[in-house]
BALOBA-1460 file (C-alpha; in Angstrom, 3 decimals):
// residues 203
<rec num="1" residu="m" x="13.364" y="42.391" z="-16.601"/>
<rec num="2" residu="n" x="13.057" y="44.687" z="-13.669"/>
<rec num="3" residu="s" x="14.836" y="43.031" z="-10.686"/>
<rec num="4" residu="a" x="12.633" y="45.101" z="-8.331"/>
<rec num="5" residu="d" x="9.458" y="43.662" z="-9.819"/>
<rec num="6" residu="p" x="7.662" y="41.623" z="-7.044"/>
<rec num="7" residu="v" x="6.918" y="38.834" z="-9.550"/>
<rec num="8" residu="v" x="10.608" y="38.585" z="-10.404"/>
<rec num="9" residu="i" x="11.648" y="38.578" z="-6.707"/>
<rec num="10" residu="d" x="9.137" y="35.864" z="-5.922"/>
<rec num="11" residu="m" x="10.161" y="33.768" z="-8.902"/>
<rec num="12" residu="y" x="13.852" y="34.029" z="-8.055"/>
<rec num="13" residu="g" x="13.194" y="33.009" z="-4.455"/>
<rec num="14" residu="r" x="11.111" y="29.967" z="-5.479"/>
<rec num="15" residu="m" x="13.774" y="28.957" z="-7.970"/>
<rec num="16" residu="m" x="16.537" y="29.142" z="-5.353"/>
<rec num="17" residu="i" x="14.541" y="27.025" z="-2.894"/>
<rec num="18" residu="a" x="13.833" y="24.453" z="-5.622"/>
<rec num="19" residu="l" x="17.500" y="24.406" z="-6.568"/>
<rec num="20" residu="e" x="18.479" y="23.792" z="-2.910"/>
<rec num="21" residu="i" x="16.076" y="20.844" z="-2.901"/>
<rec num="22" residu="l" x="17.671" y="19.332" z="-5.994"/>
<rec num="23" residu="e" x="21.232" y="19.942" z="-4.889"/>
<rec num="24" residu="s" x="20.612" y="18.355" z="-1.518"/>
<rec num="25" residu="c" x="19.387" y="15.128" z="-3.146"/>
<rec num="26" residu="p" x="22.368" y="12.944" z="-4.164"/>
<rec num="27" residu="e" x="19.970" y="10.359" z="-5.769"/>
<rec num="28" residu="f" x="18.924" y="12.990" z="-8.321"/>
<rec num="29" residu="s" x="22.497" y="12.903" z="-9.733"/>
<rec num="30" residu="w" x="21.596" y="9.457" z="-11.187"/>
<rec num="31" residu="l" x="18.832" y="11.054" z="-13.212"/>
<rec num="32" residu="i" x="20.828" y="13.889" z="-14.737"/>
<rec num="33" residu="p" x="21.243" y="13.232" z="-18.448"/>
<rec num="34" residu="e" x="24.375" y="13.636" z="-20.537"/>
<rec num="35" residu="v" x="22.971" y="16.935" z="-21.884"/>
<rec num="36" residu="r" x="22.445" y="17.988" z="-18.255"/>
<rec num="37" residu="s" x="19.178" y="19.068" z="-16.605"/>
<rec num="38" residu="n" x="17.506" y="22.418" z="-16.495"/>
<rec num="39" residu="m" x="14.681" y="23.818" z="-14.409"/>
<rec num="40" residu="v" x="12.405" y="26.425" z="-15.928"/>
<rec num="41" residu="y" x="9.840" y="28.783" z="-14.457"/>
<rec num="42" residu="a" x="7.670" y="31.016" z="-16.666"/>
<rec num="43" residu="r" x="6.219" y="34.372" z="-15.819"/>
<rec num="44" residu="p" x="2.369" y="34.299" z="-15.639"/>
<rec num="45" residu="d" x="2.280" y="36.233" z="-18.907"/>
<rec num="46" residu="a" x="5.225" y="34.473" z="-20.600"/>
<rec num="47" residu="e" x="5.414" y="34.718" z="-24.374"/>
<rec num="48" residu="t" x="9.049" y="34.151" z="-25.242"/>
<rec num="49" residu="p" x="12.093" y="32.347" z="-23.756"/>
<rec num="50" residu="a" x="13.129" y="35.723" z="-22.343"/>
<rec num="51" residu="d" x="10.095" y="35.504" z="-20.022"/>
<rec num="52" residu="v" x="11.245" y="32.121" z="-18.686"/>
<rec num="53" residu="m" x="13.680" y="31.797" z="-15.763"/>
<rec num="54" residu="a" x="16.156" y="28.929" z="-15.927"/>
<rec num="55" residu="i" x="19.468" y="27.843" z="-14.422"/>
<rec num="56" residu="d" x="22.291" y="29.469" z="-16.251"/>
<rec num="57" residu="g" x="24.614" y="26.724" z="-17.408"/>
<rec num="58" residu="r" x="22.147" y="23.937" z="-16.378"/>
<rec num="59" residu="i" x="22.491" y="21.466" z="-13.512"/>
<rec num="60" residu="t" x="25.418" y="18.993" z="-13.678"/>
<rec num="61" residu="v" x="27.067" y="16.483" z="-11.356"/>
<rec num="62" residu="v" x="30.058" y="17.421" z="-9.217"/>
<rec num="63" residu="g" x="31.524" y="14.971" z="-6.745"/>
<rec num="64" residu="g" x="28.536" y="12.657" z="-7.170"/>
<rec num="65" residu="r" x="26.012" y="15.336" z="-6.271"/>
<rec num="66" residu="p" x="23.769" y="17.629" z="-8.350"/>
<rec num="67" residu="h" x="25.325" y="21.027" z="-8.763"/>
<rec num="68" residu="a" x="24.036" y="24.132" z="-10.577"/>
<rec num="69" residu="a" x="26.565" y="25.730" z="-12.901"/>
<rec num="70" residu="g" x="25.002" y="29.111" z="-12.407"/>
<rec num="71" residu="r" x="22.061" y="30.988" z="-10.813"/>
<rec num="72" residu="p" x="18.475" y="31.416" z="-12.066"/>
<rec num="73" residu="a" x="18.181" y="33.947" z="-14.837"/>
<rec num="74" residu="f" x="15.636" y="34.927" z="-17.464"/>
<rec num="75" residu="g" x="16.525" y="33.676" z="-20.970"/>
<rec num="76" residu="a" x="18.984" y="31.105" z="-19.630"/>
<rec num="77" residu="s" x="17.273" y="28.269" z="-21.511"/>
<rec num="78" residu="s" x="16.221" y="27.808" z="-25.094"/>
<rec num="79" residu="h" x="15.049" y="24.186" z="-25.397"/>
<rec num="80" residu="m" x="13.278" y="23.772" z="-22.098"/>
<rec num="81" residu="a" x="11.835" y="27.282" z="-22.226"/>
<rec num="82" residu="r" x="10.313" y="26.656" z="-25.657"/>
<rec num="83" residu="f" x="8.986" y="23.267" z="-24.509"/>
<rec num="84" residu="l" x="7.271" y="24.905" z="-21.522"/>
<rec num="85" residu="l" x="5.810" y="27.770" z="-23.632"/>
<rec num="86" residu="e" x="4.339" y="25.240" z="-26.025"/>
<rec num="87" residu="l" x="2.793" y="23.291" z="-23.148"/>
<rec num="88" residu="r" x="1.246" y="26.543" z="-21.883"/>
<rec num="89" residu="r" x="-0.728" y="26.875" z="-25.090"/>
<rec num="90" residu="t" x="-2.797" y="23.956" z="-23.804"/>
<rec num="91" residu="d" x="-2.708" y="24.840" z="-20.090"/>
<rec num="92" residu="n" x="-1.267" y="28.137" z="-18.911"/>
<rec num="93" residu="s" x="-1.389" y="27.078" z="-15.261"/>
<rec num="94" residu="v" x="1.737" y="24.999" z="-16.068"/>
<rec num="95" residu="r" x="4.643" y="27.332" z="-15.263"/>
<rec num="96" residu="a" x="7.479" y="25.053" z="-14.237"/>
<rec num="97" residu="g" x="9.344" y="22.009" z="-15.441"/>
<rec num="98" residu="i" x="12.571" y="20.004" z="-15.087"/>
<rec num="99" residu="d" x="14.027" y="17.521" z="-17.572"/>
<rec num="100" residu="f" x="15.811" y="14.368" z="-16.480"/>
<rec num="101" residu="a" x="17.327" y="11.192" z="-17.908"/>
<rec num="102" residu="n" x="15.368" y="8.204" z="-19.083"/>
<rec num="103" residu="n" x="15.618" y="4.768" z="-20.703"/>
<rec num="104" residu="d" x="13.059" y="2.049" z="-21.456"/>
<rec num="105" residu="e" x="13.384" y="0.320" z="-18.094"/>
<rec num="106" residu="f" x="13.075" y="3.500" z="-16.110"/>
<rec num="107" residu="a" x="10.172" y="4.656" z="-18.307"/>
<rec num="108" residu="a" x="8.183" y="1.502" z="-17.449"/>
<rec num="109" residu="w" x="8.887" y="2.045" z="-13.794"/>
<rec num="110" residu="l" x="7.939" y="5.725" z="-14.101"/>
<rec num="111" residu="k" x="4.724" y="4.910" z="-15.835"/>
<rec num="112" residu="a" x="3.660" y="2.606" z="-12.969"/>
<rec num="113" residu="y" x="4.754" y="5.294" z="-10.466"/>
<rec num="114" residu="c" x="2.437" y="7.810" z="-12.234"/>
<rec num="115" residu="e" x="-0.429" y="5.379" z="-12.297"/>
<rec num="116" residu="k" x="-0.223" y="4.908" z="-8.495"/>
<rec num="117" residu="r" x="-0.483" y="8.690" z="-8.044"/>
<rec num="118" residu="n" x="-3.127" y="9.238" z="-10.718"/>
<rec num="119" residu="w" x="-0.616" y="11.383" z="-12.681"/>
<rec num="120" residu="t" x="-0.899" y="11.599" z="-16.466"/>
<rec num="121" residu="f" x="2.068" y="10.022" z="-18.191"/>
<rec num="122" residu="s" x="2.676" y="10.166" z="-21.973"/>
<rec num="123" residu="m" x="5.359" y="9.195" z="-24.495"/>
<rec num="124" residu="i" x="6.688" y="11.209" z="-27.386"/>
<rec num="125" residu="d" x="7.546" y="8.664" z="-30.051"/>
<rec num="126" residu="r" x="10.297" y="10.312" z="-32.153"/>
<rec num="127" residu="s" x="9.984" y="7.566" z="-34.789"/>
<rec num="128" residu="r" x="6.607" y="9.171" z="-35.729"/>
<rec num="129" residu="e" x="8.212" y="12.621" z="-36.359"/>
<rec num="130" residu="p" x="7.676" y="13.702" z="-39.984"/>
<rec num="131" residu="v" x="10.882" y="14.345" z="-42.034"/>
<rec num="132" residu="e" x="9.788" y="17.872" z="-42.828"/>
<rec num="133" residu="v" x="9.472" y="18.610" z="-39.114"/>
<rec num="134" residu="q" x="12.923" y="17.202" z="-38.450"/>
<rec num="135" residu="q" x="14.438" y="19.360" z="-41.088"/>
<rec num="136" residu="a" x="12.726" y="22.620" z="-40.077"/>
<rec num="137" residu="e" x="14.656" y="25.036" z="-37.890"/>
<rec num="138" residu="c" x="13.240" y="24.651" z="-34.373"/>
<rec num="139" residu="g" x="10.369" y="22.759" z="-36.025"/>
<rec num="140" residu="s" x="10.354" y="19.804" z="-33.642"/>
<rec num="141" residu="m" x="9.081" y="21.598" z="-30.581"/>
<rec num="142" residu="p" x="5.442" y="22.192" z="-31.565"/>
<rec num="143" residu="w" x="5.235" y="18.656" z="-32.923"/>
<rec num="144" residu="k" x="6.786" y="17.111" z="-29.762"/>
<rec num="145" residu="v" x="4.480" y="18.953" z="-27.460"/>
<rec num="146" residu="g" x="1.516" y="18.205" z="-29.638"/>
<rec num="147" residu="e" x="2.397" y="14.470" z="-29.435"/>
<rec num="148" residu="a" x="2.756" y="14.658" z="-25.620"/>
<rec num="149" residu="v" x="-0.599" y="16.360" z="-25.246"/>
<rec num="150" residu="r" x="-2.327" y="14.005" z="-27.784"/>
<rec num="151" residu="a" x="-0.959" y="10.878" z="-25.978"/>
<rec num="152" residu="a" x="-2.308" y="12.364" z="-22.718"/>
<rec num="153" residu="g" x="-5.837" y="12.691" z="-24.071"/>
<rec num="154" residu="g" x="-5.575" y="16.418" z="-24.829"/>
<rec num="155" residu="r" x="-4.179" y="17.392" z="-21.439"/>
<rec num="156" residu="v" x="-0.695" y="18.502" z="-20.378"/>
<rec num="157" residu="p" x="0.866" y="15.342" z="-18.937"/>
<rec num="158" residu="k" x="2.398" y="15.477" z="-15.450"/>
<rec num="159" residu="i" x="5.402" y="13.568" z="-16.865"/>
<rec num="160" residu="c" x="6.222" y="12.934" z="-20.485"/>
<rec num="161" residu="y" x="8.890" y="10.676" z="-21.928"/>
<rec num="162" residu="e" x="10.738" y="11.199" z="-25.181"/>
<rec num="163" residu="n" x="12.165" y="7.923" z="-26.495"/>
<rec num="164" residu="g" x="15.063" y="9.554" z="-28.299"/>
<rec num="165" residu="a" x="16.208" y="9.495" z="-31.910"/>
<rec num="166" residu="v" x="19.441" y="9.421" z="-33.884"/>
<rec num="167" residu="g" x="21.721" y="11.787" z="-32.027"/>
<rec num="168" residu="k" x="19.001" y="12.602" z="-29.509"/>
<rec num="169" residu="e" x="19.262" y="11.477" z="-25.878"/>
<rec num="170" residu="p" x="15.991" y="10.079" z="-24.402"/>
<rec num="171" residu="v" x="14.736" y="12.393" z="-21.638"/>
<rec num="172" residu="s" x="11.665" y="12.979" z="-19.527"/>
<rec num="173" residu="v" x="10.062" y="16.174" z="-18.260"/>
<rec num="174" residu="i" x="8.000" y="16.680" z="-15.091"/>
<rec num="175" residu="t" x="5.800" y="19.762" z="-15.025"/>
<rec num="176" residu="g" x="3.765" y="21.704" z="-12.544"/>
<rec num="177" residu="s" x="2.651" y="25.174" z="-11.449"/>
<rec num="178" residu="d" x="5.599" y="25.896" z="-9.166"/>
<rec num="179" residu="p" x="9.346" y="24.841" z="-9.195"/>
<rec num="180" residu="i" x="9.447" y="23.988" z="-5.492"/>
<rec num="181" residu="t" x="6.701" y="21.385" z="-5.880"/>
<rec num="182" residu="v" x="8.236" y="20.033" z="-9.066"/>
<rec num="183" residu="a" x="11.626" y="19.719" z="-7.385"/>
<rec num="184" residu="e" x="10.102" y="17.938" z="-4.418"/>
<rec num="185" residu="e" x="8.239" y="15.532" z="-6.713"/>
<rec num="186" residu="l" x="11.328" y="14.749" z="-8.840"/>
<rec num="187" residu="t" x="13.596" y="14.151" z="-5.796"/>
<rec num="188" residu="a" x="10.944" y="11.854" z="-4.378"/>
<rec num="189" residu="i" x="11.024" y="9.923" z="-7.638"/>
<rec num="190" residu="a" x="14.829" y="9.701" z="-7.593"/>
<rec num="191" residu="r" x="14.920" y="8.441" z="-3.985"/>
<rec num="192" residu="e" x="12.244" y="5.839" z="-4.477"/>
<rec num="193" residu="y" x="13.756" y="4.511" z="-7.750"/>
<rec num="194" residu="i" x="17.268" y="4.260" z="-6.296"/>
<rec num="195" residu="r" x="15.927" y="2.638" z="-3.165"/>
<rec num="196" residu="e" x="14.117" y="0.000" z="-5.214"/>
<rec num="197" residu="k" x="16.694" y="-0.576" z="-7.946"/>
<rec num="198" residu="g" x="19.935" y="0.359" z="-6.227"/>
<rec num="199" residu="p" x="22.468" y="2.934" z="-7.489"/>
<rec num="200" residu="q" x="22.704" y="2.753" z="-11.217"/>
<rec num="201" residu="w" x="22.828" y="5.154" z="-14.029"/>
<rec num="202" residu="v" x="19.631" y="5.785" z="-15.843"/>
<rec num="203" residu="r" x="21.323" y="7.619" z="-18.639"/>
């Protein structure tokens, strides 16, 4: 990618602002899963993970606060980048997303939170995943996104929840058109949940 490209410059700036929002929210540390979080942002014409900017090394927890292991870079994510690209097959206005921890209790709270804001919430039930999909190399992604969209009535959900499977940690993803907005929305969720429930690990 050409670092002098105005699109790249704008994307990098937005990712850095979004990252600052996440890192300055200690409550977000309670929602970072064991596999760590990543934030992704696709070019308008994205076709492959190389067209998707992400945090190199993901976002972890250091000293009780969210901390990015590296800086935004194209091709720095595989899983989240592929998830975003699949979502964009349904709605290419969706360009950004962040994954975060979940469990059944938090999922119920999150569903109610979405209902209050008229956001679409859907669950990916991994128990429905066909064996042939599980066994195929990178075969789960189209199926997972298809399930999320199907459960949302054919639309890309604002938040989707994956209930986990054997060896798979349950996570959620919040999506949007811009990483700054998505970061603001997720930190607002973290603050409200911790305020209501008290400090506790979701993961």
